[in-house]
TIRO-2110 file (N, C-alpha, C; in Angstrom, 1 decimal):
// TIRO-2110
-80.9, -5.9, 125.2, N, 1, A
-81.8, -6.0, 126.3, CA, 1, A
-81.9, -7.4, 126.9, C, 1, A
-81.7, -8.4, 126.1, N, 2, A
-81.7, -9.8, 126.6, CA, 2, A
-80.5, -10.0, 127.5, C, 2, A
-79.3, -9.5, 127.0, N, 3, A
-78.1, -9.6, 127.8, CA, 3, A
-78.2, -8.9, 129.2, C, 3, A
-78.9, -7.8, 129.2, N, 4, A
-79.1, -7.1, 130.4, CA, 4, A
-79.9, -7.9, 131.4, C, 4, A
-80.9, -8.6, 130.9, N, 5, A
-81.7, -9.5, 131.7, CA, 5, A
-80.9, -10.7, 132.3, C, 5, A
-80.1, -11.2, 131.4, N, 6, A
-79.2, -12.3, 131.9, CA, 6, A
-78.2, -11.8, 133.0, C, 6, A
-77.7, -10.6, 132.8, N, 7, A
-76.8, -10.0, 133.7, CA, 7, A
-77.5, -9.8, 135.1, C, 7, A
-78.7, -9.3, 135.0, N, 8, A
-79.5, -9.0, 136.2, CA, 8, A
-79.7, -10.3, 137.0, C, 8, A
-80.1, -11.4, 136.2, N, 9, A
-80.3, -12.7, 136.9, CA, 9, A
-79.1, -13.2, 137.5, C, 9, A
-77.9, -13.1, 136.8, N, 10, A
-76.7, -13.6, 137.4, CA, 10, A
-76.3, -12.8, 138.7, C, 10, A
-76.6, -11.5, 138.7, N, 11, A
-76.4, -10.7, 140.0, CA, 11, A
-77.3, -11.1, 141.1, C, 11, A
-78.6, -11.4, 140.7, N, 12, A
-79.6, -11.9, 141.7, CA, 12, A
-79.2, -13.2, 142.3, C, 12, A
-78.7, -14.1, 141.5, N, 13, A
-78.2, -15.4, 142.0, CA, 13, A
-77.1, -15.2, 143.0, C, 13, A
-76.1, -14.4, 142.6, N, 14, A
-75.0, -14.1, 143.5, CA, 14, A
-75.4, -13.4, 144.8, C, 14, A
-76.4, -12.5, 144.7, N, 15, A
-76.9, -11.8, 145.9, CA, 15, A
-77.6, -12.8, 146.8, C, 15, A
-78.4, -13.7, 146.3, N, 16, A
-79.1, -14.7, 147.1, CA, 16, A
-78.1, -15.6, 147.8, C, 16, A
-77.0, -16.0, 147.0, N, 17, A
-76.0, -16.8, 147.6, CA, 17, A
-75.2, -16.1, 148.8, C, 17, A
-74.9, -14.8, 148.6, N, 18, A
-74.3, -14.0, 149.6, CA, 18, A
-75.2, -14.0, 150.9, C, 18, A
-76.5, -13.7, 150.7, N, 19, A
-77.4, -13.5, 151.8, CA, 19, A
-77.6, -14.9, 152.5, C, 19, A
-77.6, -16.0, 151.8, N, 20, A
-77.8, -17.3, 152.4, CA, 20, A
-76.7, -17.7, 153.2, C, 20, A
-75.5, -17.3, 152.8, N, 21, A
-74.2, -17.7, 153.5, CA, 21, A
-73.8, -16.6, 154.5, C, 21, A
-74.6, -15.6, 154.8, N, 22, A
-74.2, -14.5, 155.6, CA, 22, A
-74.1, -15.0, 157.1, C, 22, A
-73.0, -14.6, 157.8, N, 23, A
-72.9, -14.9, 159.2, CA, 23, A
-73.0, -13.6, 160.0, C, 23, A
-73.9, -13.5, 160.9, N, 24, A
-74.1, -12.4, 161.7, CA, 24, A
-73.1, -12.4, 162.9, C, 24, A
-72.3, -11.4, 163.0, N, 25, A
-71.3, -11.4, 164.1, CA, 25, A
-71.9, -10.5, 165.3, C, 25, A
-72.0, -11.2, 166.4, N, 26, A
-72.6, -10.5, 167.6, CA, 26, A
-71.4, -10.2, 168.6, C, 26, A
-71.2, -8.9, 168.8, N, 27, A
-70.2, -8.5, 169.8, CA, 27, A
-70.6, -7.1, 170.4, C, 27, A
-70.0, -6.8, 171.4, N, 28, A
-70.3, -5.5, 172.1, CA, 28, A
-69.2, -4.5, 171.9, C, 28, A
-68.5, -4.6, 170.8, N, 29, A
-67.5, -3.6, 170.5, CA, 29, A
-68.1, -2.2, 170.2, C, 29, A
-67.4, -1.2, 170.7, N, 30, A
-67.8, 0.2, 170.5, CA, 30, A
-67.7, 0.6, 169.1, C, 30, A
-68.6, 1.4, 168.6, N, 31, A
-68.6, 1.9, 167.2, CA, 31, A
-67.6, 3.1, 167.1, C, 31, A
-66.6, 2.9, 166.2, N, 32, A
-65.6, 3.9, 165.9, CA, 32, A
-65.5, 4.3, 164.4, C, 32, A
-66.1, 3.4, 163.6, N, 33, A
-66.1, 3.7, 162.1, CA, 33, A
-67.5, 3.5, 161.6, C, 33, A
-67.8, 4.3, 160.6, N, 34, A
-69.2, 4.4, 160.0, CA, 34, A
-69.1, 4.4, 158.5, C, 34, A
-69.8, 3.5, 157.8, N, 35, A
-69.9, 3.5, 156.4, CA, 35, A
-71.4, 3.8, 156.0, C, 35, A
-71.6, 4.6, 155.0, N, 36, A
-73.0, 5.0, 154.6, CA, 36, A
-73.1, 4.8, 153.1, C, 36, A
-74.2, 4.2, 152.7, N, 37, A
-74.6, 4.0, 151.3, CA, 37, A
-75.9, 4.7, 151.1, C, 37, A
-75.9, 5.6, 150.1, N, 38, A
-77.1, 6.3, 149.8, CA, 38, A
-77.4, 6.3, 148.3, C, 38, A
-78.7, 6.4, 148.0, N, 39, A
-79.1, 6.6, 146.6, CA, 39, A
-79.4, 8.0, 146.4, C, 39, A
-78.5, 8.7, 145.6, N, 40, A
-78.7, 10.1, 145.4, CA, 40, A
-79.9, 10.5, 144.5, C, 40, A
-80.5, 9.5, 143.9, N, 41, A
-81.7, 9.8, 143.2, CA, 41, A
-82.9, 10.0, 144.1, C, 41, A
-82.7, 9.5, 145.4, N, 42, A
-83.8, 9.6, 146.4, CA, 42, A
-83.5, 10.6, 147.4, C, 42, A
-82.2, 10.7, 147.8, N, 43, A
-81.8, 11.5, 149.0, CA, 43, A
-80.4, 12.0, 148.7, C, 43, A
-80.2, 13.4, 148.7, N, 44, A
-78.9, 13.9, 148.4, CA, 44, A
-78.3, 14.9, 149.4, C, 44, A
-78.7, 14.8, 150.6, N, 45, A
-78.2, 15.8, 151.6, CA, 45, A
-77.1, 15.1, 152.4, C, 45, A
-75.9, 15.3, 152.0, N, 46, A
-74.7, 14.7, 152.6, CA, 46, A
-74.5, 15.2, 154.1, C, 46, A
-74.8, 16.5, 154.3, N, 47, A
-74.5, 17.1, 155.6, CA, 47, A
-75.2, 16.4, 156.8, C, 47, A
-76.4, 15.9, 156.6, N, 48, A
-77.1, 15.2, 157.7, CA, 48, A
-76.4, 14.0, 158.2, C, 48, A
-75.6, 13.4, 157.3, N, 49, A
-74.8, 12.2, 157.8, CA, 49, A
-73.6, 12.7, 158.6, C, 49, A
-73.0, 13.8, 158.3, N, 50, A
-72.0, 14.4, 159.2, CA, 50, A
-72.5, 14.7, 160.6, C, 50, A
-73.8, 15.2, 160.6, N, 51, A
-74.4, 15.5, 161.9, CA, 51, A
-74.7, 14.2, 162.6, C, 51, A
-75.1, 13.1, 161.9, N, 52, A
-75.4, 11.8, 162.5, CA, 52, A
-74.1, 11.3, 163.1, C, 52, A
-73.0, 11.3, 162.3, N, 53, A
-71.7, 10.8, 162.8, CA, 53, A
-71.3, 11.6, 164.1, C, 53, A
-71.4, 12.9, 164.1, N, 54, A
-71.1, 13.7, 165.2, CA, 54, A
-72.0, 13.3, 166.4, C, 54, A
-73.3, 13.1, 166.2, N, 55, A
-74.2, 12.7, 167.2, CA, 55, A
-73.9, 11.4, 167.9, C, 55, A
-73.4, 10.4, 167.1, N, 56, A
-73.0, 9.2, 167.7, CA, 56, A
-71.5, 9.1, 168.0, C, 56, A
-70.8, 10.2, 168.0, N, 57, A
-69.4, 10.4, 168.4, CA, 57, A
-68.5, 9.6, 167.5, C, 57, A
-68.7, 9.7, 166.2, N, 58, A
-67.8, 9.2, 165.2, CA, 58, A
-67.0, 10.3, 164.6, C, 58, A
-65.6, 10.2, 164.6, N, 59, A
-64.8, 11.2, 164.1, CA, 59, A
-65.0, 11.3, 162.6, C, 59, A
-64.9, 12.5, 162.0, N, 60, A
-65.1, 12.7, 160.6, CA, 60, A
-64.2, 11.8, 159.7, C, 60, A
-63.0, 11.6, 160.1, N, 61, A
-62.1, 10.8, 159.3, CA, 61, A
-62.3, 9.3, 159.4, C, 61, A
-63.3, 8.9, 160.2, N, 62, A
-63.7, 7.5, 160.4, CA, 62, A
-65.0, 7.2, 159.7, C, 62, A
-65.5, 8.2, 158.9, N, 63, A
-66.8, 8.0, 158.3, CA, 63, A
-66.6, 8.1, 156.7, C, 63, A
-67.3, 7.2, 156.0, N, 64, A
-67.2, 7.2, 154.5, CA, 64, A
-68.6, 7.1, 154.0, C, 64, A
-68.9, 8.0, 153.1, N, 65, A
-70.2, 8.0, 152.4, CA, 65, A
-70.0, 7.7, 150.9, C, 65, A
-70.7, 6.7, 150.4, N, 66, A
-70.7, 6.5, 149.0, CA, 66, A
-72.1, 6.7, 148.4, C, 66, A
-72.2, 7.1, 147.2, N, 67, A
-73.5, 7.4, 146.6, CA, 67, A
-73.7, 6.5, 145.4, C, 67, A
-74.9, 6.2, 145.1, N, 68, A
-75.3, 5.4, 143.9, CA, 68, A
-76.3, 6.2, 143.2, C, 68, A
-76.2, 6.2, 141.8, N, 69, A
-77.2, 6.8, 141.0, CA, 69, A
-77.4, 5.9, 139.8, C, 69, A
-78.7, 5.8, 139.4, N, 70, A
-79.0, 5.0, 138.3, CA, 70, A
-78.6, 5.7, 137.0, C, 70, A
-78.4, 7.1, 137.1, N, 71, A
-78.0, 7.9, 135.9, CA, 71, A
-76.5, 7.9, 135.7, C, 71, A
-76.1, 8.9, 134.9, N, 72, A
-74.7, 9.0, 134.6, CA, 72, A
-73.9, 9.7, 135.7, C, 72, A
-72.6, 9.4, 135.8, N, 73, A
-71.7, 10.0, 136.8, CA, 73, A
-71.5, 11.5, 136.6, C, 73, A
-71.4, 11.9, 135.3, N, 74, A
-71.0, 13.3, 135.0, CA, 74, A
-72.0, 14.3, 135.7, C, 74, A
-73.2, 13.9, 135.9, N, 75, A
-74.2, 14.9, 136.5, CA, 75, A
-74.0, 15.0, 138.0, C, 75, A
-73.1, 14.2, 138.5, N, 76, A
-73.0, 14.1, 140.0, CA, 76, A
-71.5, 14.4, 140.4, C, 76, A
-71.0, 15.5, 139.8, N, 77, A
-69.6, 15.8, 140.1, CA, 77, A
-69.3, 16.3, 141.5, C, 77, A
-70.4, 16.7, 142.2, N, 78, A
-70.2, 17.2, 143.6, CA, 78, A
-69.9, 16.0, 144.6, C, 78, A
-70.2, 14.8, 144.2, N, 79, A
-69.9, 13.6, 145.0, CA, 79, A
-68.5, 13.1, 144.7, C, 79, A
-67.8, 12.7, 145.7, N, 80, A
-66.5, 12.1, 145.6, CA, 80, A
-66.6, 10.7, 145.0, C, 80, A
-67.4, 9.9, 145.6, N, 81, A
-67.6, 8.5, 145.3, CA, 81, A
-69.0, 8.3, 144.9, C, 81, A
-69.3, 8.3, 143.6, N, 82, A
-70.6, 8.0, 143.1, CA, 82, A
-70.5, 6.9, 142.1, C, 82, A
-71.4, 5.9, 142.2, N, 83, A
-71.3, 4.8, 141.4, CA, 83, A
-72.6, 4.6, 140.6, C, 83, A
-72.6, 3.9, 139.5, N, 84, A
-73.8, 3.6, 138.8, CA, 84, A
-73.8, 2.1, 138.3, C, 84, A
-74.8, 1.7, 137.6, N, 85, A
-74.9, 0.3, 137.3, CA, 85, A
-73.7, -0.2, 136.4, C, 85, A
-73.0, 0.7, 135.7, N, 86, A
-71.9, 0.3, 134.9, CA, 86, A
-70.7, -0.2, 135.7, C, 86, A
-70.7, 0.1, 137.0, N, 87, A
-69.6, -0.3, 137.9, CA, 87, A
-69.8, -1.8, 138.3, C, 87, A
-70.8, -2.5, 137.8, N, 88, A
-71.1, -3.8, 138.2, CA, 88, A
-71.1, -4.7, 137.0, C, 88, A
-70.4, -5.9, 137.2, N, 89, A
-70.4, -6.8, 136.1, CA, 89, A
-71.2, -8.1, 136.3, C, 89, A
-71.0, -9.1, 135.5, N, 90, A
-71.7, -10.3, 135.6, CA, 90, A
-71.4, -11.0, 136.9, C, 90, A
-72.4, -11.7, 137.5, N, 91, A
-72.3, -12.5, 138.7, CA, 91, A
-71.8, -11.6, 139.9, C, 91, A
-72.2, -10.3, 139.9, N, 92, A
-71.9, -9.5, 141.0, CA, 92, A
-70.5, -8.9, 141.1, C, 92, A
-69.7, -9.1, 140.1, N, 93, A
-68.3, -8.6, 140.1, CA, 93, A
-68.3, -7.0, 140.2, C, 93, A
-67.4, -6.5, 140.9, N, 94, A
-67.3, -5.1, 141.1, CA, 94, A
-66.2, -4.6, 140.1, C, 94, A
-66.5, -3.7, 139.2, N, 95, A
-65.5, -3.2, 138.3, CA, 95, A
-64.7, -2.0, 138.8, C, 95, A
-65.2, -1.4, 139.8, N, 96, A
-64.5, -0.1, 140.3, CA, 96, A
-63.7, -0.4, 141.5, C, 96, A
-62.4, -0.1, 141.5, N, 97, A
-61.5, -0.3, 142.6, CA, 97, A
-61.8, 0.4, 143.9, C, 97, A
-62.3, 1.7, 143.7, N, 98, A
-62.6, 2.4, 144.9, CA, 98, A
-63.8, 1.8, 145.6, C, 98, A
-64.8, 1.4, 144.9, N, 99, A
-66.0, 0.7, 145.5, CA, 99, A
-65.6, -0.6, 146.1, C, 99, A
-64.7, -1.4, 145.5, N, 100, A
-64.2, -2.6, 146.1, CA, 100, A
-63.5, -2.3, 147.4, C, 100, A
-62.7, -1.2, 147.5, N, 101, A
-62.0, -0.8, 148.7, CA, 101, A
-63.0, -0.5, 149.8, C, 101, A
-64.1, 0.2, 149.5, N, 102, A
-65.2, 0.5, 150.5, CA, 102, A
-65.8, -0.8, 151.0, C, 102, A
-66.0, -1.8, 150.1, N, 103, A
-66.7, -3.0, 150.5, CA, 103, A
-65.8, -3.9, 151.3, C, 103, A
-64.5, -3.8, 151.2, N, 104, A
-63.5, -4.6, 151.9, CA, 104, A
-63.2, -4.0, 153.3, C, 104, A
-63.6, -2.8, 153.5, N, 105, A
-63.3, -2.1, 154.8, CA, 105, A
-64.3, -2.6, 155.9, C, 105, A
-63.8, -3.0, 157.0, N, 106, A
-64.7, -3.5, 158.1, CA, 106, A
-65.2, -2.4, 159.0, C, 106, A
-66.2, -1.7, 158.5, N, 107, A
-66.8, -0.7, 159.3, CA, 107, A
-67.5, -1.3, 160.5, C, 107, A
-67.5, -0.6, 161.6, N, 108, A
-68.3, -1.0, 162.8, CA, 108, A
-69.8, -1.0, 162.5, C, 108, A
-70.2, 0.0, 161.8, N, 109, A
-71.6, 0.2, 161.4, CA, 109, A
-71.7, 0.6, 160.0, C, 109, A
-72.6, 0.0, 159.2, N, 110, A
-72.9, 0.4, 157.9, CA, 110, A
-74.4, 0.8, 157.8, C, 110, A
-74.7, 2.0, 157.3, N, 111, A
-76.0, 2.5, 157.2, CA, 111, A
-76.4, 2.5, 155.7, C, 111, A
-77.4, 1.8, 155.4, N, 112, A
-78.0, 1.7, 154.0, CA, 112, A
-79.2, 2.6, 154.0, C, 112, A
-79.0, 3.8, 153.5, N, 113, A
-80.1, 4.8, 153.5, CA, 113, A
-80.7, 5.0, 152.1, C, 113, A
-81.6, 4.0, 151.8, N, 114, A
-82.3, 4.0, 150.5, CA, 114, A
-83.6, 3.2, 150.7, C, 114, A
-84.6, 3.5, 149.9, N, 115, A
-85.9, 2.8, 149.9, CA, 115, A
-86.1, 2.0, 148.7, C, 115, A
-85.7, 2.5, 147.5, N, 116, A
-85.9, 1.8, 146.3, CA, 116, A
-85.2, 0.5, 146.2, C, 116, A
-85.9, -0.5, 145.6, N, 117, A
-85.4, -1.8, 145.5, CA, 117, A
-84.5, -1.9, 144.2, C, 117, A
-83.2, -1.5, 144.4, N, 118, A
-82.3, -1.5, 143.3, CA, 118, A
-81.3, -2.6, 143.6, C, 118, A
-81.1, -3.4, 142.6, N, 119, A
-80.3, -4.6, 142.7, CA, 119, A
-78.8, -4.3, 143.1, C, 119, A
-78.3, -3.2, 142.5, N, 120, A
-76.9, -2.9, 142.8, CA, 120, A
-76.7, -2.3, 144.2, C, 120, A
-77.7, -1.6, 144.7, N, 121, A
-77.6, -1.1, 146.1, CA, 121, A
-77.7, -2.3, 147.1, C, 121, A
-78.5, -3.2, 146.8, N, 122, A
-78.6, -4.4, 147.7, CA, 122, A
-77.3, -5.2, 147.6, C, 122, A
-76.7, -5.3, 146.5, N, 123, A
-75.4, -6.0, 146.3, CA, 123, A
-74.3, -5.3, 147.1, C, 123, A
-74.3, -4.0, 147.1, N, 124, A
-73.3, -3.2, 147.9, CA, 124, A
-73.5, -3.5, 149.4, C, 124, A
-74.7, -3.5, 149.8, N, 125, A
-75.0, -3.7, 151.2, CA, 125, A
-74.6, -5.1, 151.6, C, 125, A
-75.0, -6.1, 150.8, N, 126, A
-74.8, -7.5, 151.1, CA, 126, A
-73.3, -7.8, 151.1, C, 126, A
-72.5, -7.2, 150.2, N, 127, A
-71.1, -7.6, 150.0, CA, 127, A
-70.2, -6.8, 151.0, C, 127, A
-70.7, -5.8, 151.6, N, 128, A
-69.9, -5.1, 152.6, CA, 128, A
-69.5, -6.0, 153.8, C, 128, A
-68.3, -5.7, 154.2, N, 129, A
-67.7, -6.5, 155.3, CA, 129, A
-68.0, -5.9, 156.7, C, 129, A
-69.0, -4.9, 156.7, N, 130, A
-69.3, -4.2, 158.0, CA, 130, A
-69.8, -5.2, 159.0, C, 130, A
-69.5, -4.9, 160.3, N, 131, A
-69.8, -5.8, 161.4, CA, 131, A
-71.3, -5.7, 161.8, C, 131, A
-71.9, -4.5, 161.6, N, 132, A
-73.3, -4.3, 162.0, CA, 132, A
-74.0, -3.4, 160.9, C, 132, A
-75.1, -3.9, 160.4, N, 133, A
-75.7, -3.2, 159.2, CA, 133, A
-77.1, -2.7, 159.7, C, 133, A
-77.3, -1.4, 159.4, N, 134, A
-78.6, -0.7, 159.7, CA, 134, A
-79.2, -0.2, 158.4, C, 134, A
-80.5, -0.4, 158.3, N, 135, A
-81.1, 0.1, 157.0, CA, 135, A
-82.6, 0.4, 157.3, C, 135, A
-83.1, 1.0, 156.2, N, 136, A
-84.6, 1.3, 156.2, CA, 136, A
-85.3, 0.1, 155.7, C, 136, A
-86.5, -0.1, 156.1, N, 137, A
-87.3, -1.3, 155.8, CA, 137, A
-87.2, -1.6, 154.3, C, 137, A
-86.8, -2.8, 154.0, N, 138, A
-86.7, -3.4, 152.6, CA, 138, A
-87.6, -4.6, 152.5, C, 138, A
-87.8, -5.1, 151.3, N, 139, A
-88.6, -6.3, 151.2, CA, 139, A
-87.7, -7.5, 151.6, C, 139, A
-86.4, -7.4, 151.4, N, 140, A
-85.5, -8.5, 151.8, CA, 140, A
-84.9, -8.1, 153.1, C, 140, A
-85.4, -8.7, 154.2, N, 141, A
-84.9, -8.4, 155.6, CA, 141, A
-83.6, -9.0, 155.9, C, 141, A
-83.0, -9.9, 155.0, N, 142, A
-81.7, -10.5, 155.3, CA, 142, A
-80.6, -9.5, 155.1, C, 142, A
-80.8, -8.4, 154.5, N, 143, A
-79.8, -7.4, 154.2, CA, 143, A
-79.2, -6.8, 155.4, C, 143, A
-80.0, -6.4, 156.4, N, 144, A
-79.6, -5.6, 157.5, CA, 144, A
-79.8, -6.3, 158.9, C, 144, A
-79.0, -6.0, 159.9, N, 145, A
-79.1, -6.5, 161.2, CA, 145, A
-80.2, -5.7, 162.0, C, 145, A
-80.3, -4.4, 161.7, N, 146, A
-81.3, -3.6, 162.4, CA, 146, A
-82.1, -2.8, 161.3, C, 146, A
-83.4, -3.0, 161.3, N, 147, A
-84.2, -2.3, 160.3, CA, 147, A
-85.0, -1.3, 161.0, C, 147, A
-84.9, 0.0, 160.6, N, 148, A
-85.7, 1.1, 161.1, CA, 148, A
-86.7, 1.5, 160.1, C, 148, A
-88.0, 1.4, 160.4, N, 149, A
-89.0, 1.8, 159.5, CA, 149, A
-89.4, 3.2, 159.6, C, 149, A
-88.7, 4.0, 158.7, N, 150, A
-89.0, 5.4, 158.6, CA, 150, A
-89.1, 5.8, 157.1, C, 150, A
-89.5, 7.0, 156.9, N, 151, A
-89.5, 7.6, 155.5, CA, 151, A
-88.2, 8.3, 155.3, C, 151, A
-87.7, 8.3, 154.1, N, 152, A
-86.4, 9.0, 153.9, CA, 152, A
-86.4, 10.5, 154.3, C, 152, A
-87.5, 11.1, 154.3, N, 153, A
-87.6, 12.5, 154.6, CA, 153, A
-87.6, 12.7, 156.2, C, 153, A
-87.8, 11.7, 156.9, N, 154, A
-87.8, 11.7, 158.4, CA, 154, A
-86.4, 11.4, 159.0, C, 154, A
-85.4, 12.1, 158.5, N, 155, A
-84.1, 11.8, 158.9, CA, 155, A
-83.8, 12.0, 160.4, C, 155, A
-84.4, 13.0, 161.0, N, 156, A
-84.2, 13.3, 162.4, CA, 156, A
-84.7, 12.1, 163.3, C, 156, A
-85.9, 11.5, 162.9, N, 157, A
-86.4, 10.4, 163.5, CA, 157, A
-85.5, 9.2, 163.4, C, 157, A
-84.9, 9.0, 162.1, N, 158, A
-84.0, 7.9, 161.9, CA, 158, A
-82.7, 8.1, 162.8, C, 158, A
-82.2, 9.3, 162.9, N, 159, A
-81.1, 9.6, 163.7, CA, 159, A
-81.3, 9.2, 165.1, C, 159, A
-82.4, 9.6, 165.7, N, 160, A
-82.8, 9.3, 167.1, CA, 160, A
-82.9, 7.8, 167.3, C, 160, A
-83.5, 7.1, 166.3, N, 161, A
-83.7, 5.7, 166.5, CA, 161, A
-82.3, 4.9, 166.4, C, 161, A
-81.4, 5.4, 165.5, N, 162, A
-80.1, 4.8, 165.4, CA, 162, A
-79.4, 5.0, 166.8, C, 162, A
-79.4, 6.2, 167.3, N, 163, A
-78.8, 6.5, 168.6, CA, 163, A
-79.4, 5.6, 169.7, C, 163, A
-80.7, 5.5, 169.7, N, 164, A
-81.4, 4.7, 170.8, CA, 164, A
-80.9, 3.3, 170.7, C, 164, A
-81.0, 2.7, 169.5, N, 165, A
-80.7, 1.2, 169.4, CA, 165, A
-79.2, 1.0, 169.6, C, 165, A
-78.3, 1.8, 169.2, N, 166, A
-76.9, 1.6, 169.4, CA, 166, A
-76.5, 1.8, 170.9, C, 166, A
-77.3, 2.6, 171.6, N, 167, A
-77.1, 2.7, 173.0, CA, 167, A
-77.6, 1.5, 173.7, C, 167, A
-78.8, 1.0, 173.4, N, 168, A
-79.3, -0.2, 173.9, CA, 168, A
-78.4, -1.4, 173.7, C, 168, A
-77.8, -1.5, 172.5, N, 169, A
-76.9, -2.6, 172.2, CA, 169, A
-75.5, -2.4, 172.7, C, 169, A
-75.3, -1.3, 173.5, N, 170, A
-74.0, -0.9, 174.1, CA, 170, A
-72.9, -0.8, 173.1, C, 170, A
-73.3, -0.2, 171.9, N, 171, A
-72.3, 0.0, 170.9, CA, 171, A
-71.8, 1.5, 171.0, C, 171, A
-72.5, 2.3, 171.6, N, 172, A
-72.0, 3.7, 171.9, CA, 172, A
-72.3, 4.0, 173.4, C, 172, A
-71.5, 4.9, 174.0, N, 173, A
-71.7, 5.2, 175.4, CA, 173, A
-72.0, 6.7, 175.5, C, 173, A
END
């Protein structure tokens, strides 16, 4: 238990360092790729994200969804890419090659669709190389470029707000 606390503190330090050194890139490039991070312990409807991608005119092959669960992977066999706390090491190191590939991909938009304050989810969001990050209201506002204050169950409202703000920012036409 003591080691777990030390590991958590080392990840927190790394996360704070990432967020402090974060550079926001402002451009008017059109959105053609979409990355989505969800917490399956809170929300597990994958189809709504396909609808969202279709709504903002993202082709299915340009969208990638990863799921995080605090529990064991075996219970989530329906997900292609599901990660848990064991995929993270000391000082924020990523132990899973597939997760590292997701983080290195420069998505035009990254949607962080989770409410719970889970350190590993925050780390995934912060470490992503996405150009524009959208999320639900968190205590740490440094994580996302656009914060939409909705409940997880209000996905249709979230979808409308994403479309509205991406249109205003001239990221979709």
